[in-house]
LOBAKE-383659 format. One line per field, with one value per residue (C-alpha): residue in three letters; x, y, z; residue number from 1. Coordinates in steps of 0.001 Angstrom, whole numbers. Layout:
BEGIN
nuro (ALA | ...)
east (X | ...)
north (Y | ...)
up (Z | ...)
kese (NUM | ...)
***
This chain:
BEGIN
nuro (MET | ARG | PRO | GLY | LEU | GLU | GLN | ALA | ARG | ASP | LYS | GLN | PHE | GLY | ALA | PHE | ALA | VAL | TRP | GLN | VAL | LEU | CYS | GLU | TYR | THR | ARG | GLY | GLU | MET | ARG | VAL | LEU | VAL | ASP | ARG | GLY | GLU | TRP | VAL | ARG | VAL | PHE | ARG | GLY | VAL | TYR | ARG | GLU | ALA | ASP | THR | PRO | PRO | VAL | PRO | GLU | LEU | ARG | VAL | GLU | ALA | ALA | ARG | LEU | THR | THR | GLY | LEU | THR | SER | VAL | ILE | ALA | ALA | TYR | ASP | THR | ALA | ALA | GLN | LEU | HIS | GLY | PHE | ALA | VAL | ALA | ASP | THR | ARG | THR | THR | HIS | VAL | LEU | GLY | ALA | ARG | PRO | ALA | ARG | SER | ALA | GLN | LEU | PHE | VAL | HIS | ARG | ASP | HIS | ALA | GLU | ALA | ALA | GLU | LEU | GLU | LEU | ILE | ARG | GLY | THR | LEU | THR | THR | THR | ALA | ALA | ARG | THR | ALA | VAL | ASP | VAL | ALA | ARG | THR | ALA | SER | ARG | ASP | VAL | ALA | ALA | ALA | THR | LEU | GLU | ALA | VAL | VAL | GLU | GLN | SER | VAL | SER | PRO | VAL | ARG | LEU | ALA | ARG | GLU | VAL | LEU | ARG | HIS | ARG | GLY | ARG | ARG | GLY | TYR | ARG | GLN | ALA | VAL | GLU | LEU | ILE | GLY | ARG | LEU | ASP | SER | GLY | PRO | VAL | GLU | ALA | CYS | HIS | GLY | GLU | LEU | PRO | ALA | THR | ALA | ARG | GLY | TYR | ALA | LYS | ALA | GLY | VAL | THR | PRO | THR | THR | ASP | LEU | ASP | PRO | GLY | ALA | ALA | GLU | PRO | ILE | PRO | ALA | ALA | ARG | LEU | LEU | CYS | ASP | ALA | ALA | ARG | THR | ILE | PRO | HIS | SER | VAL | CYS | CYS | ALA | THR | PRO | SER | ALA | VAL | SER | ARG | ILE | GLY | GLY | ASP | ARG | GLY | ASN | GLY)
east (18612 | 22011 | 22723 | 22768 | 19383 | 17949 | 18779 | 17080 | 14040 | 13621 | 13644 | 11037 | 8236 | 9378 | 9663 | 12886 | 13803 | 15689 | 18561 | 18918 | 18897 | 21666 | 23927 | 23943 | 22923 | 23560 | 20639 | 20814 | 20535 | 17605 | 15841 | 16180 | 14613 | 11709 | 11144 | 11089 | 8385 | 10540 | 10308 | 7029 | 6580 | 4644 | 4999 | 7383 | 10929 | 9818 | 9512 | 8687 | 9387 | 6610 | 5967 | 5641 | 1991 | 1299 | -24 | -833 | 2426 | 4456 | 2458 | 2790 | 6554 | 6634 | 4777 | 7503 | 10204 | 8571 | 7848 | 11256 | 9617 | 11150 | 7880 | 4264 | 1187 | -1321 | -4751 | -8283 | -8964 | -5378 | -5513 | -8896 | -7293 | -4565 | -7204 | -9106 | -12160 | -13795 | -13434 | -14342 | -11273 | -8215 | -6461 | -5397 | -2906 | -3793 | -1179 | -663 | 2488 | 4146 | 3793 | 351 | 163 | -2520 | -2676 | -4802 | -2405 | -1296 | -3022 | -868 | -3126 | -1736 | -4091 | -3051 | -2835 | -1944 | 140 | -2963 | -4543 | -1702 | -646 | 1688 | 167 | 2679 | 5388 | 3416 | 2413 | -1345 | -4246 | -6163 | -9321 | -11542 | -9749 | -9733 | -13430 | -14345 | -12167 | -13857 | -17304 | -16708 | -15359 | -16771 | -20201 | -22941 | -23038 | -19278 | -19195 | -21981 | -20371 | -17023 | -18570 | -20365 | -17074 | -15338 | -17981 | -17697 | -14003 | -14909 | -14552 | -17526 | -19937 | -19052 | -15402 | -16407 | -18656 | -15790 | -13491 | -15942 | -16226 | -12570 | -13506 | -16122 | -16124 | -14439 | -15959 | -18518 | -18788 | -22591 | -22710 | -20315 | -22324 | -25562 | -24161 | -22334 | -25449 | -27371 | -24933 | -26160 | -29899 | -30874 | -32212 | -31652 | -35036 | -34165 | -31065 | -31624 | -32611 | -32213 | -30188 | -31465 | -28999 | -29355 | -26786 | -27515 | -27011 | -23646 | -22519 | -23561 | -21839 | -18693 | -18609 | -18936 | -20998 | -17844 | -16785 | -18187 | -20824 | -23029 | -21804 | -25396 | -26672 | -25413 | -25867 | -23644 | -23830 | -25290 | -23219 | -26108 | -26408 | -22652 | -22738 | -25557 | -24055 | -20549 | -20777 | -23766 | -21433 | -24141 | -27431 | -30437 | -32138 | -29373 | -28769 | -32394 | -33907 | -35566 | -33510 | -35276 | -34795 | -31119 | -30748 | -32345 | -30129 | -26786 | -27086 | -26986 | -23331 | -22046 | -20646 | -21623)
north (-60865 | -59221 | -56994 | -53611 | -54123 | -55758 | -52637 | -50379 | -52665 | -52614 | -48804 | -48616 | -50845 | -53708 | -51768 | -51284 | -49503 | -50868 | -48443 | -49846 | -53396 | -52579 | -51532 | -55183 | -57287 | -57350 | -56827 | -60488 | -61584 | -59267 | -60604 | -64167 | -63238 | -61463 | -64319 | -66809 | -64776 | -64064 | -60315 | -58688 | -55329 | -52727 | -49706 | -48885 | -49388 | -50542 | -54093 | -56088 | -59664 | -62105 | -62977 | -59309 | -58187 | -54912 | -53092 | -49354 | -48324 | -50245 | -48869 | -45270 | -45695 | -47356 | -44322 | -42068 | -44219 | -44474 | -40743 | -39702 | -37235 | -36384 | -37204 | -38098 | -38165 | -41008 | -39656 | -40568 | -44339 | -45205 | -42909 | -44410 | -47865 | -46605 | -45139 | -48439 | -47214 | -49630 | -48468 | -50014 | -49119 | -50936 | -51443 | -47856 | -46148 | -42499 | -40007 | -36257 | -35158 | -32262 | -33805 | -35147 | -38546 | -41129 | -44781 | -47768 | -48546 | -45086 | -41708 | -38764 | -35838 | -32336 | -31261 | -28736 | -29986 | -27927 | -29277 | -29423 | -31838 | -34382 | -37057 | -40041 | -43510 | -46305 | -44131 | -43056 | -39415 | -39416 | -36997 | -36795 | -38810 | -35756 | -34663 | -38237 | -38695 | -35501 | -36404 | -39807 | -38265 | -35908 | -38398 | -41847 | -43226 | -42201 | -45619 | -45750 | -42120 | -42647 | -45831 | -44066 | -41155 | -43523 | -45360 | -42061 | -41057 | -44495 | -43703 | -40590 | -37945 | -35680 | -34517 | -30972 | -31560 | -33039 | -30034 | -27669 | -29654 | -29830 | -26035 | -25937 | -27853 | -25453 | -25364 | -28731 | -31734 | -33535 | -30727 | -30794 | -34555 | -34297 | -31442 | -33391 | -36612 | -34860 | -32824 | -36067 | -37563 | -35948 | -35863 | -37806 | -35861 | -32110 | -30415 | -27153 | -25121 | -24511 | -26596 | -29989 | -31513 | -31100 | -30854 | -34414 | -36933 | -38924 | -35834 | -35141 | -38743 | -39028 | -35791 | -36849 | -33685 | -32708 | -29864 | -27717 | -28573 | -27306 | -25238 | -22523 | -19386 | -18389 | -21666 | -24649 | -27168 | -28590 | -27039 | -29595 | -30173 | -29048 | -25746 | -25165 | -25646 | -23133 | -20568 | -20545 | -17250 | -18563 | -20570 | -23099 | -21990 | -22298 | -24481 | -27083 | -27012 | -26933 | -29098 | -32448 | -35440 | -35582 | -31861 | -32118 | -34892 | -32717 | -29740 | -31433 | -34503 | -38053 | -38523 | -35428 | -33512 | -30124)
up (12843 | 13000 | 16009 | 14279 | 12592 | 15686 | 17679 | 15115 | 14994 | 18760 | 18822 | 16032 | 17347 | 15107 | 11827 | 9887 | 6661 | 3674 | 4229 | 7749 | 6401 | 3946 | 6793 | 7900 | 4873 | 1144 | -1227 | -2163 | 1460 | 1983 | -1114 | 182 | 3530 | 1818 | -646 | 2226 | 3906 | 6946 | 6337 | 5309 | 3604 | 5594 | 3313 | 509 | 1765 | 5231 | 6564 | 9673 | 10693 | 9824 | 13461 | 14479 | 14282 | 12434 | 15492 | 15191 | 16877 | 14297 | 11358 | 12555 | 12879 | 9454 | 8098 | 9468 | 7895 | 4484 | 4255 | 5547 | 7919 | 11273 | 13008 | 12293 | 14507 | 14677 | 13734 | 12676 | 12696 | 13656 | 16680 | 17547 | 17595 | 19934 | 22246 | 22184 | 20257 | 17847 | 14240 | 10901 | 8841 | 10172 | 6821 | 6200 | 8505 | 9142 | 10318 | 10325 | 8525 | 6753 | 3273 | 2335 | 633 | 54 | -889 | 69 | 2919 | 4098 | 4351 | 5426 | 6343 | 6429 | 9226 | 11834 | 15407 | 18449 | 21314 | 23541 | 21053 | 21281 | 23744 | 23954 | 23975 | 24540 | 23037 | 19951 | 19446 | 18952 | 18759 | 22045 | 22612 | 22048 | 18864 | 17570 | 18283 | 16452 | 13457 | 13213 | 13811 | 10886 | 8383 | 9169 | 8332 | 10754 | 12431 | 12975 | 14087 | 16620 | 17978 | 18341 | 20236 | 22596 | 23237 | 23972 | 26510 | 28122 | 28628 | 30638 | 27933 | 28580 | 25858 | 26900 | 26056 | 22701 | 22027 | 22687 | 20429 | 17515 | 17448 | 16386 | 13231 | 11896 | 8100 | 7681 | 5942 | 8071 | 10640 | 10757 | 11202 | 14138 | 15672 | 15447 | 16910 | 19761 | 20520 | 21055 | 23538 | 26753 | 26217 | 23129 | 20106 | 20369 | 20587 | 22341 | 23030 | 26728 | 29706 | 28060 | 30895 | 34470 | 37343 | 38542 | 39661 | 36521 | 34392 | 35971 | 35647 | 32017 | 31102 | 32932 | 35062 | 38708 | 40196 | 40135 | 36596 | 33295 | 35028 | 33654 | 35479 | 36160 | 37531 | 39500 | 36735 | 33994 | 30557 | 28119 | 25024 | 22820 | 24654 | 24540 | 20790 | 20420 | 22779 | 21288 | 19439 | 17471 | 15273 | 14426 | 12858 | 15153 | 12551 | 12895 | 16637 | 17699 | 14990 | 15382 | 14147 | 10784 | 10232 | 11059 | 8516 | 5863 | 6711 | 7234 | 5085 | 6422 | 5438 | 7191 | 4275 | 5635)
kese (1 | 2 | 3 | 4 | 5 | 6 | 7 | 8 | 9 | 10 | 11 | 12 | 13 | 14 | 15 | 16 | 17 | 18 | 19 | 20 | 21 | 22 | 23 | 24 | 25 | 26 | 27 | 28 | 29 | 30 | 31 | 32 | 33 | 34 | 35 | 36 | 37 | 38 | 39 | 40 | 41 | 42 | 43 | 44 | 45 | 46 | 47 | 48 | 49 | 50 | 51 | 52 | 53 | 54 | 55 | 56 | 57 | 58 | 59 | 60 | 61 | 62 | 63 | 64 | 65 | 66 | 67 | 68 | 69 | 70 | 71 | 72 | 73 | 74 | 75 | 76 | 77 | 78 | 79 | 80 | 81 | 82 | 83 | 84 | 85 | 86 | 87 | 88 | 89 | 90 | 91 | 92 | 93 | 94 | 95 | 96 | 97 | 98 | 99 | 100 | 101 | 102 | 103 | 104 | 105 | 106 | 107 | 108 | 109 | 110 | 111 | 112 | 113 | 114 | 115 | 116 | 117 | 118 | 119 | 120 | 121 | 122 | 123 | 124 | 125 | 126 | 127 | 128 | 129 | 130 | 131 | 132 | 133 | 134 | 135 | 136 | 137 | 138 | 139 | 140 | 141 | 142 | 143 | 144 | 145 | 146 | 147 | 148 | 149 | 150 | 151 | 152 | 153 | 154 | 155 | 156 | 157 | 158 | 159 | 160 | 161 | 162 | 163 | 164 | 165 | 166 | 167 | 168 | 169 | 170 | 171 | 172 | 173 | 174 | 175 | 176 | 177 | 178 | 179 | 180 | 181 | 182 | 183 | 184 | 185 | 186 | 187 | 188 | 189 | 190 | 191 | 192 | 193 | 194 | 195 | 196 | 197 | 198 | 199 | 200 | 201 | 202 | 203 | 204 | 205 | 206 | 207 | 208 | 209 | 210 | 211 | 212 | 213 | 214 | 215 | 216 | 217 | 218 | 219 | 220 | 221 | 222 | 223 | 224 | 225 | 226 | 227 | 228 | 229 | 230 | 231 | 232 | 233 | 234 | 235 | 236 | 237 | 238 | 239 | 240 | 241 | 242 | 243 | 244 | 245 | 246 | 247 | 248 | 249 | 250 | 251 | 252 | 253 | 254 | 255 | 256 | 257 | 258)
***
């Protein structure tokens, strides 16, 4: 690869745009390299070298190049991959961007994200673990959503933090599914709004909190995620928060389209 394009490639996680190629190669030379299989198309107008794997960082940068946006944010399943959570859909690259677009390979969501919901992972701007988990919990199948939430908790993101994050998504697709699954994390099926999680060492460890973190102001015990959901300005109907698993399924729908 010629020096000018090589420099651009190295700054872009291995991706490079056609306009960058044409600063160093003619169209005929580029066509030969593509036909030989030495360069592989990532998205429209963006390529990678055949021996460069299409890792999430590369695909997110390719999304920025193909859309012409100043920046994009890895989100949903793509953010989950960057965080190391197992997800089912690895074919489609999901990013947040100013101009929505959708294809089989690239989904640009025009979701709002605040600065507190973003972080850098290996140089790629990504939604935080909690935000990512809630987005997947809302939109994925129940099995994938549940597995993702369990993986997040294993990585020391507490159910309480997830409960606080999901409240920001009220009214969005899959909200009830996410509420139900997060409510089950700290004590199994949600059967009551108060007193589900005793103040035991196991309870603290499972919730990912300490006796001085995420405490109920009136008692020296952690606030269970289910109780936090119920107490947050009564944003979730009692029938959903305090229902048995079968009742929740009837109310919210098994595919989380509430």
